[in-house]
N, C-alpha and C positions, 0 to 999 in steps of 0.2 A: 504493500500500500504506500510506503514511503516514497518509492521510486516515481510513482505517478505525480507526486507533488514536486519532486526535484527537477523534473524535466522543464516545466514552465519557468521555474526559478532560474535554472541555468540559461534558458533562452533569453530571459529578461536581462540577466547579467551580461550576456554577450552583446545584446543590443545596447546596453549602457556603455560598454567598452567601445563599441563601434561609433556611438554618438560622440563620446569624448575624444576618440581618435580623429574623427572628422573635424571636430571643433579645433583641436590642436593643429591640424593640418592647415586650416584656413585662418588661424588667429594671427594677430599682430605681435611682433616681437622686435627687440633691438639687439643687434650684435654689440659686442664691447671690445675695446682695445686698450692696451697699456703700452706706450712706446717709451723706450729708453734709447737715446741716441747720443753718440759722441762723435763730433765732426771737427775736422781740421781744414781750414781754408788757407790756400796760398794766394795772397793778393797780387803776386807778380804774374802767375800763370792763369789765374782765375779758375783753378781746379781745386777740388776738395775730395777728401776721402772720409769715410765714416763707417761706424758700426751701428747696428740697430738690433735691439732685443725687443721683440714684439710678443706680448701675451695676448692671444686672441681667444675670446670666449664665444662659443657658438650657442646662442640662446634660442636658436630656431628648433623646430621639431624635425629637421632634416639632418641626415648624415652627409658631411661634406668630404668628397674625395679629391677635391682640387680647390685652390684659391688663386686669386688674381691680385697683382699689384699694379698701380699706376706708375709709369715712368715718364712724367710729363715733359721733362727737358728733351726727350728724344723727338718731340714735335718740331724743334728748331733746327732742322736739318733739311737740305735740299731733297725734294722727292717725298717728304713726309706727307701724311694725309692733310695736316694743317696747311702745308705749303701748296699742295695741289688744289685744295678747296679754296684757298685764298686767291689763287690765280684763275680759277674757272667760274667762281660765283659771279653773277651779273653785276653786283654792287659790292666790290671788295672793301673790307675795312681799310681805311687809308693808312692806318698804323702798320698794317701787315703788307698788303699788296703782293709784290713779287720779292720782298726783301729777304725772305727765308731762302729762296732759290739762289740768291747771290752771296750767301754767307761762305766765308773761307773756313779752313780747318780750325783756326784758332778763334773763330767767331761763333761757330755753331754751339748748340747745347747738346749735352748727352748725359745719360744716367745709366750706368751699367752695374748689375749685381755680380760680384765676383764669387761669392759663396753663399750658400743658404742651407740651413739645417732646420729640421723639425724635431723638437724634443731630443736634440743632440745627434740626430742621424741625418745624413745627407739626403736631399730630395732632388728630383729632376725638375729643371725649370728651363723655359725657353722665352727669349725676348721676341715679342712681336710688335715692333714699333713702340708705341707708348704703353703697351701692356706686357707685363710679365706673367706668363702662364706657369703655374706650379702644380705638378702632379704629386699627390701625397701618397706615400707608402703606408701611412697610418691614418685612416679616415678620422675626421673629427666628429665624434658622436654628438647627438643633441645634448645640450646643457652640460657640455664639457669644454675644457680649454686646451690649447696647444701653445707651445713656445717656439717662436721662429727667431733664429740668430742669423744675422746677415752682415756681410761686408759689401760696401758699395763705393762707387766713385762717380764723380760728375764733373762736368765743365759748365760754367755759367755762360749762357748765350749773351750776345749783344742784346741790349734791351729792345724788344720788338713788341711783345704783348704780355702785359701784366708783370712778368718776371724778367730778370736779366741784370746786366751790368752796364755801367756808363750810359745812363739815360740822357735824354736831351737836357734835363736840368743839371746834369753833371753828377748825379748820385751814383756812387760806385756799385752798390749791391741792393737790389730789391729781390729778396730771396723768398719767393712764394712758389708753391708746387715744386719744391726743390729736393724732396726725399722720396724714396719708394714708399708709396702709400697704399695700404690694403684697400681694395675695392669693397663696396658695400654689398651685402647680401640681405635681402628682405623678403617679404611675402611674395614678391614678384620674381625672386631669384637673384642671380648675380647682375650687377650693373658695372660691367667692365668695358665701358665705352671708350674708344680711342679719343684722344684729345685733339680736337680740331679747332678749338678756340672759344667754345661756349661756356657751359656751366659745370658745377661741381656737386658732388654728393659724397659725404663722408660718414664715418662712424664715430660716435662720441666716445671719449675715453680720456685718460690722463697722459700727459706728455712730460717727460723728464729729459731735457736737452742740454748738452754741453757743447759750446762752440768755441774753438780755439782760433784766434785770428790776431793779426798785427795789433800791437798794444795801442796804436794811435787811433784806432777805429772806435766809434761810439755805435752801440747797437740798440735797437728797440724792436718791439713787435708783440707777438703773442706771449703770454706767460709772465710770471713774477720773477724778478731777479733774486736768486737765492744767496748770492755772495756780493751784495752791494758795496760792502766796505773793503773788498779786495779789488774790485774793478773800477770803482769811482765813476767818472764820467757823468756826474750829476745824480747818480743813484744812491750814493752813500748817505748814511744817516746824518742828520744835521749835527754839525760840530765835530764829526769824526774826521780824523786825518788819515788819508789813504796813502799807504806806502807804495812807492814806485816799484813796478815789477823788475825783477833782476834780468829777465831775458827780453826778447823782442816781441813776445806774444802774451796775450791774456786769454784765460778761459772763462767765458761767460756761462753761468749756470741758470737755466730757466726751468720753472715748473708751471704747467698749465693744467688745471683740473677741469674735467668735463667739457672738452672742446672737440671739434671734429677736424681740425687742421692746425698747422703751426707755421706762421710766417715770421721772418725776421729781416731787417734791413740794416745796412752798415755803411758808414761813411766817416772818413777822418775829420771832416769839417762840420759835422752836425752840431748845431746848438740844441741843447736839451733843456726845455723848460718844464717844470713840474708844478701842478696845482692840486691842492688837497681840498676836496669838497667837504661840506659839512656832514654829508651822509657817509663819509669814510671812503668814497671812491677817489682814487688818484688818477688825474688826467695828465698824460705826457704829450708834449709836442716836440718833435725833432725835425729840424729843417736846416738847410744850408744857407747861412746869412748872405744876403746880397741886396742890391738896390731894389730888386723886384720882390724879395720875400720878407725882409726884416720887418717892415712896418705892418704888413697885413697879417703875417704869422704872429706878430706880437698882439695884434688886436683879436686874432682868432681865439686867444686864451679866454676871452670874455664869453664867447658864444658856445664853445664846446660844453662846458658845465651846464649852461642853460638848456641846451638841447637834451642832454642826458636827463635832467630833471623833468622836462616837459614830456619826453617819451616815456619815462618811467611812470609818470602819473596817468598818462592816457592810453598806453599800450601794454603795460606790465612792467614790473620792477626789473631793471637791469641787474642780472644776477652775479656779476663779477665785481671785483674791487679795483679794477683798473681799466682804462681805455687809452690807447695811444694813437695820435694822429701824426703820420710820418710822411715826410716828403719822399716821393719815389714813384716807381711804376710809370704808367703811360697815360694816366687820366685820374680815375678814382676807382679803387677796388677794395672790397670788403674782406676782412679776415677776422677770426675770433679775437676779441679784445683789442682790435687794432684796425687801421686802414692805411693804405698807401694813396697819397694824393700828390699830383704834380703841383709845383710851387708857384710858378709865375702867373698868378691869377689876381684879378681885382678882388676886393674884399667881398662883395656879394657873391661872386663865383666861388671863392674859397669857402665861405660859410655854407653856401648851398651844397657844394660837393661833400663837405664834412657832414652836414646833416643827412644827406642821402646815404652815405656810406655808414654812418652811425646807425641809421634806422635798420640797415641790414643786420645789425647785431640782434635784432628781435626776430626778423623773418627768415634770415639765412643762418644766423649764428645759433639761436636758441630753439626756434621751432624746427629749423633744419629740414624743410620740405625738399624733396628731390627736385632740384632746379632743372635738371635735364628734362624731366617729364612735365613739371609745372613751373616753368620759369616765371610766369605771371604772378604766382602766389608769393614769390620773393620780390622780384623787381617791381611788380605792380603795387603790391601792398607797401613796399618800401617807398615808392614814389608818392603814394597816397599819404603815408605817415610823414614823410619829410616835407611835403607841401604844407601840411598843417603846422609842423614845427617851425618852418621858416616864417610863416605868417605870424607866429607868436613871438619868436625871438628876434626876428629881423624885419619888422614891419617897414614897408616902403610906401611913399606917396603914390597916389593914383593906381593903387593895386586893384586888380579886378576883384570884386566881392566874392566871386567863386574862386577859391584858392586852387581848385583843381582845373581851372580853365585850360591850362596848358595840356593836361592829359586828355581832356575832351577834344581839344583842337587836334592833337596828334591822332586820336582814334578816328575822328571824322575824316581826316586826310587819308588815313589808311583805308577806311571803308569805301571811299570814293575813288581810290586809286586802281582798283581791279587787281591788286596784289595780295589782298587779305587771305590768310589761311586760318583755319580754326585754332583756337588757343590750345587745343588738345594735341597739336603737333609737337613731336619731340624737338627740343631746341636745336639739335644738330641738323635737323632735316627740313627746316624752313627753306623755301626756294630762294629767298632773298634775305639779306641782312635787314632791309627795311621792314619786311613783313614780320620778322622775328622781333626786332626792337620795338616796333609800334604795338605789337600784340602784347609783348611781355611788360613793357613799361606803361604805355598809355592805356590800352584796353584793360590791362590788369588793374590799374588804378581806378578806372571808371567802374569796374566791377564792384569795388568797395564803396565808392562815392554814390553810385546809383542804388546800392543796397539800402542806403539811408532814405532814398526816395520811396523804395518799396515797403520797408518796415518801419521807417521813422529814424531820424538821425540819432536820437537818444538811445533807442533800442539797439541800433547798429553799434554805437559806441560801447554800450555795455557788452554786446556780443564780442567785440574785439578784445576786451579785457578777459572775458570768459574763455575765448579761443586761446589766448596766450597761456593763461593759467591752467587750462585743461590739457593742452597739447605741447607744452614746452618740453624739449628733449625727446620728442616722440615722432618726428617726421610726419606731420599730417598731410593728407591729400585733399582734393577738391571736395569730396563728400564730407570730410570732417568739418571744414569751415562752413559749409552750407548747413549741416545738421546743427551746428552751434547756433547759427542765426535762426534756424527754425525753432529751436528750443527756447531761445530768448524772446522771439516774437509770437510764437504760437501759430505761425503761418506755414503753409507748404511752399517750398521754394525750389523743388527739383526742376520745375519748368524753366526757371531762370538759369540754372546751371546748364541745362540741356541746350537752350538757345544761345546763351552768351559764350559758353566755353566750347561746345561741340559743333557749332555752326557759325556761319558768317552772315546770317540773316540780320537785317537791320530794322531799326525802329523808325516809323514815320507815321505820326498821327496828324490829322488835319481837322480844322473847323469847317464844316460844310455850310449849308444854308441856315439862315436864322430868320424866323418868321414871327410876326406878331399874331397873337390869337386872343383877342379881347384883352382881358387883364393879365394874360400870360404871354410867355415867350417860348417858342419851340426852337431848340438848337439841335442840329444834326452834326454828329462827330463821325469821322471816318478813320479806319485803320488802313493805311496804304502799304506800309512796310510789312514784311513777313514775320516779324517778331512781335508777339503781343506783350503788352505791359499794362499795369494799372495806370489810370489817368487822373491827374488833378486838373480841374478846370476852375480858374479864378475869374469871377465876374466883378468888374469894377463899375460902380455906378457914378452918375454925374455929380452926385453930392459928395464924392470922395470915399464912400464906404465900399467894402469889398466882402464877397461871400465865396465859398468854395463848394464845388460839386465834386464828389469823390466817387470814382468808378473802379473798384477793385476787380480783378479777374476772378471768375468763378473757381478756377483751379487753385487759387490761393487758400481757399477754405477759411476765409476770415478777412479781416480788414485791419489796417494799421490804426493805432490810436491817433487822436487829433494831436497835431504837432504845435509846439510853442512857436509863436511868431507867425503862424499861418492864419489866414482869414477863418472866420467861423464856418464850420461845415453845415450846410443847410440841406444837403441831399446826398444819400449814398445808395447806389444801385450797382449790382453785379453786372459785369460785361462778359458774356461767354466768348472765348477766344475765336470760335468759329464764325461769329457774327462780325462782318466787316464794317457795319454801321451801328450807331447807337443814337437814339433820340432821347433827349431830356426836355422836361418842361419846367420852366421857372414860374413861380407865382409873382412875377413882376412884369410890368408893362415894358415893351421894348424901348419906348422913348426914354426910359429912365437909365438905360444901360450906356455906358461910355465905351467899354471894351470887354471882350471875352478872350481869354488866353489859356492855352494848355501849358502847364508847368512854368510859371514865371520864375521859379527857383532855379531853373536851368540844370536840374539834376538828372532829368530824363535825357538820355543820349539820343535824341531825335535828330536824324541826319538832315532833316529839312525843316528848319525853324520858320521859314517864310510863310508856311501855311498854318502856323500855330496860333495866330492872333488876328482878330478882326476888330476894327474900331468903328465907332459910329459918330 
């Protein structure tokens, strides 16, 4: 009799195991890394050697029988994929063009792995351009760790894109993407994309880095200096006397907790200024003094702390105790706890680039979305945040009241150009640089600005804070940010994601005929564009008063709350997206109306504003 009861129980047990296994197979996880690196730079040859001990923890449910490293410097060689792409794309980046194809042997970049072991045993590895493929003799089991010991060597390329030596500003070393970096593995598998010049995706972990270099050089970048009273250069404790080194080199020791990359820059002429904020954050500025830089970089010290304070209040608390703004690179580029910025800029330009690159600390540095798949969730949200920050810390006369005006203008230009591609396009595979940059920066920023139009600015702002606090250090994707906004607003927003991200359909609403009807007025509205949106219609009367008609989409399954600063809402009616026209009736005589306008707030990304307003 007992056996007949055991069989159903056993079957239930197996079903539970299968369900748990399926859940584990599709669940989200984060891999983990711990880097220890010791590097020696020869400033005469621009070559360096290093050792790397990497502890890699496989937090996935999968067994890994291979791993991949990025060897970014190999892109800076004639015939590389970056070189070919730069010479064949319709609108090449002016900083690159055909420059890589003309590099000589002492100007190219390279990164070669000389030896590699896993848990003390040699492993097979093969260099494929900017990727090192490693076949493991001992698979890394789920929820286990492996130790990789490596010897590597590199040559710093002439400054062309982001990283390199001897930039146009005269900065000796901008050392980004400079070490063999483990590729990321997530629920979509490996992301071992060749480096052709676009975006990055890393694994969070701890970095312990020692850099030995000529003693005259000052360094800055990611991480906290561990031996400030040995190296000096403005890092020493106040009042401490630094003893001059006995040899020709110094070893700089940095530690950086919970970051996904490590950048450093070095120059013998850097001026190092340090500011201590009231909240305990130390801000470093390193630049090469000159007529072009000294004044504005001196003034920049006022604005960087203000930007950190503003962004921490509005987008989430900056989690590190340090941020460095460093002259270097080829424009502006973000890295953990730091940025590289070219120096010869006007003050508005310098502050603007600083604010943009600092905002990356939230969306690239801490949220860490896969930029290759979702560049607009980094560049776009960063552009959105930095525009608000600049309007707060660097107000200017005659500024457009819509602080995101530039992003809307960039999107409208793209939408009308015939070059637009869906924002779901992988960043490496956009057909033109213009399509990529306008989608990532402009259309991505409009995604968030327009979100305020759909759910209300205050609700969107609360959602942004919730997004950061929920998803920091977890690499969110497009579904995650949309779900946060749904939870905060109580509205369904999947339609917005599907139209704005996965298509190039545009918004165009128009005011049609307006007719008097006794003591009432009949207004016809038309949807001309292929993308449906909720519509705010503001009626201005001849006595100066205003009223608002709100037409949410049926598929929103609700409506936004009335917004502060907007006219009183007198009518709300759902508009099914399949209906191309909508008629509303006002209980006001037509002769009392001065104008009727769709979205005077200009948050709706309507590609044809000429048909949005009628005046009487």
